C-alpha positions in Angstrom: -17.8 -6.5 -27.2 -16.7 -4.5 -24.2 -13.3 -4.8 -22.5 -11.8 -3.1 -19.5 -8.0 -3.1 -19.1 -7.5 -4.3 -15.6 -4.0 -3.0 -15.3 -2.2 -0.2 -17.1 -0.2 2.9 -16.2 -0.5 6.7 -16.6 1.3 6.8 -19.9 -1.0 4.3 -21.6 -4.7 4.9 -21.3 -5.9 1.9 -23.2 -9.5 2.9 -24.0 -8.2 5.9 -25.9 -6.3 3.6 -28.2 -8.0 0.2 -28.5 -11.5 0.5 -29.9 -13.1 -2.4 -27.9 -11.8 -1.1 -24.6 -14.3 1.0 -22.6 -12.2 1.6 -19.5 -8.8 1.5 -18.0 -7.5 0.7 -14.5 -4.5 2.9 -14.1 -1.9 1.9 -11.4 0.6 4.3 -9.9 4.2 3.4 -9.1 5.2 6.3 -6.9 3.8 9.3 -5.0 4.5 11.7 -7.8 2.0 9.8 -10.0 -0.8 10.1 -7.4 -1.5 13.7 -8.2 -1.2 13.1 -12.0 -3.8 10.2 -11.8 -6.2 12.2 -9.6 -6.2 14.9 -12.2 -6.8 12.4 -15.0 -9.7 10.9 -13.1 -11.4 14.3 -12.7 -11.6 14.5 -16.5 -12.7 10.9 -17.3 -15.1 8.5 -15.6 -13.6 5.7 -17.7 -10.4 5.7 -15.6 -10.3 3.6 -12.5 -7.5 4.5 -10.1 -5.1 2.4 -8.0 -2.8 4.3 -5.8 0.4 3.0 -4.1 4.1 2.6 -4.2 5.5 -0.1 -6.6 8.2 -2.4 -5.0 10.7 -1.0 -7.6 10.3 2.4 -5.9 10.0 1.3 -2.3 13.6 2.2 -1.4 12.9 5.9 -2.2 9.9 6.6 0.0 10.0 8.6 3.3 8.5 7.4 6.6 5.3 9.4 6.1 4.2 8.2 2.7 1.5 5.8 4.1 -0.2 8.5 6.0 -0.6 10.6 2.8 -1.8 7.5 1.0 -4.4 6.7 3.6 -5.6 10.4 3.5 -5.9 10.2 -0.3 -7.8 7.0 -0.2 -10.3 8.3 2.3 -11.3 11.0 -0.2 -13.0 8.5 -2.5 -14.3 5.0 -1.7 -13.7 3.8 -5.3 -9.9 4.1 -5.2 -7.9 0.9 -5.0 -4.5 0.3 -3.5 -1.8 -0.6 -6.1 0.4 -1.4 -7.6 2.0 -2.8 -4.5 4.0 -6.0 -3.7 7.4 -7.6 -3.6 10.1 -8.3 -6.3 13.0 -10.7 -5.6 15.1 -9.1 -8.3 15.0 -5.6 -6.9 17.1 -4.2 -4.0 16.4 -3.9 -0.3 13.8 -6.6 0.4 13.4 -5.5 4.0 12.3 -2.1 2.8 10.0 -3.6 0.2 8.3 -5.7 2.9 7.9 -2.7 5.2 6.4 -0.5 2.4 4.2 -3.4 1.2 2.8 -4.2 4.7 2.0 -0.6 5.5 0.0 -0.3 2.3 -1.7 -3.6 2.7 -2.7 -2.6 6.3 -4.4 0.4 4.8 -6.2 -1.7 2.2 -7.5 -4.0 5.0 -8.5 -1.2 7.2 -10.4 0.7 4.5 -11.5 -2.5 2.6 -10.0 -1.5 -0.7 -9.1 -3.9 -3.5 -5.4 -4.5 -3.9 -3.5 -4.7 -7.2 -0.7 -7.1 -6.3 2.8 -7.3 -8.0 4.8 -10.4 -7.0 8.0 -11.6 -8.7 9.9 -14.5 -7.1 8.6 -13.7 -3.6 5.4 -15.7 -3.2 6.8 -17.3 0.0 7.0 -13.9 1.6 3.7 -12.6 0.3 1.8 -15.7 1.5 3.5 -15.5 4.9 2.3 -11.9 5.2 -1.2 -12.7 4.1 -1.4 -15.5 6.7 -0.9 -12.9 9.4 -4.3 -11.3 8.7 -7.8 -12.6 9.6 -9.2 -14.0 6.3 -12.6 -12.5 7.0 -11.0 -9.0 6.9 -9.0 -9.3 3.7 -10.1 -7.4 0.6 -10.2 -8.6 -2.9 -6.7 -9.1 -4.4 -6.1 -8.6 -8.1 -3.1 -10.7 -8.9 -1.2 -8.9 -11.6 0.4 -10.9 -14.4 0.4 -14.3 -12.7 2.7 -16.9 -14.3 3.9 -19.0 -11.4 3.2 -22.5 -10.2 -0.2 -24.3 -10.0 0.5 -24.9 -6.3 0.7 -21.2 -5.6 -2.3 -20.5 -7.7 -4.4 -23.1 -5.9 -3.3 -21.7 -2.5 -4.5 -18.3 -3.5 -7.8 -19.6 -4.8 -8.4 -21.8 -1.8 -7.6 -19.2 0.8 -8.2 -15.7 -0.5 -10.6 -13.6 -2.5 -8.5 -13.3 -5.6 -8.9 -12.6 -9.3 -6.1 -13.0 -11.9 -5.3 -10.2 -14.2 -3.7 -11.9 -17.2 -1.3 -10.2 -19.6 0.9 -11.2 -22.5 3.2 -13.5 -20.4 0.3 -15.1 -18.5 -1.5 -16.0 -21.7 1.3 -16.9 -24.1 4.1 -17.8 -21.6 5.4 -21.2 -20.6 3.5 -21.0 -17.3 0.1 -20.4 -18.8 -2.5 -21.4 -16.2 -5.7 -20.5 -18.0 -7.1 -24.0 -18.1 -6.9 -24.2 -14.3 -8.2 -20.6 -13.5 -12.0 -20.5 -13.0 -13.8 -18.5 -15.6 -15.1 -16.0 -13.0 -11.6 -15.3 -11.7 -10.1 -14.0 -15.0 -9.4 -10.3 -16.0 -7.1 -9.1 -18.8 -4.5 -6.4 -18.8 -1.9 -4.6 -21.0 0.4 -3.6 -18.1 0.8 -0.4 -20.2 2.5 -2.3 -23.0 1.7 -0.9 -26.4 2.1 -4.2 -28.2 -0.6 -5.9 -26.2 -4.1 -5.9 -27.7 -6.7 -7.1 -25.2 -9.0 -8.5 -27.9 -6.1 -10.9 -28.9 -5.7 -12.0 -25.3 -9.4 -12.7 -25.0 -9.5 -14.6 -28.2 -6.7 -16.8 -27.0 -8.3 -17.3 -23.6 -11.6 -18.2 -25.4 -9.7 -20.8 -27.5 -8.0 -22.4 -24.5 -11.2 -22.4 -22.5 -13.3 -23.5 -25.5 -15.8 -20.9 -24.4 -17.0 -18.3 -26.9 -18.6 -16.3 -24.1 -15.3 -15.4 -22.4 -15.3 -11.8 -23.6 -18.6 -11.2 -21.8 -17.5 -13.2 -18.7 -14.3 -11.2 -18.4 -16.1 -7.9 -18.8 -18.6 -8.8 -16.1 -15.7 -10.1 -13.8 -14.0 -6.8 -14.1 -17.1 -4.7 -13.5 -17.8 -6.8 -10.4 -14.3 -6.2 -9.0 -14.5 -2.4 -9.7 -18.0 -2.0 -8.3 -17.3 -3.8 -5.0 -15.5 -0.8 -3.5 
């Protein structure tokens, strides 16, 4: 069995710890981490990088951050944009929206996959997405989804999305695994040391009554990572 962690952070490189994991998507949360992650990637081809400003850090960025992000992304076509998004429970939503849209504009322009964080702000995210031509939108990796079926179906019907499922997505009260198509599922730790991806996959297999889910999820992840 092979597994790729679709969402972790620089302090938890999953494939170094969990034996079935053969690669880790590492997401940055601020500009300081960009340099750290670039250095890590120079020393390992098992680390896949997503570069961006997390909504929790949006209030701290200066006006030129997006130019530096764009320059960094241009150095390597394999780099993704993330973790970016909106969080209703964090301060300064106007600033969050400004920082998110600047980063999403870059992802659209450079056609890079986006690792999307959204907490309690799907109305705003969907409003922003509608402002773009659908034909120009990149693949969106929806991180830790545990919201309504209506929102999930909206995303599936209108955008090129995959769902990166973690502990809450699999075991939480809003588990949507039965309704998510098999080819749209990835798994993640979100950098949490108590999350074992093999356990998530076993639970997903049970819910889906499909013993091939481990192979399907691995191929789904490879497809996203290889599509530039």
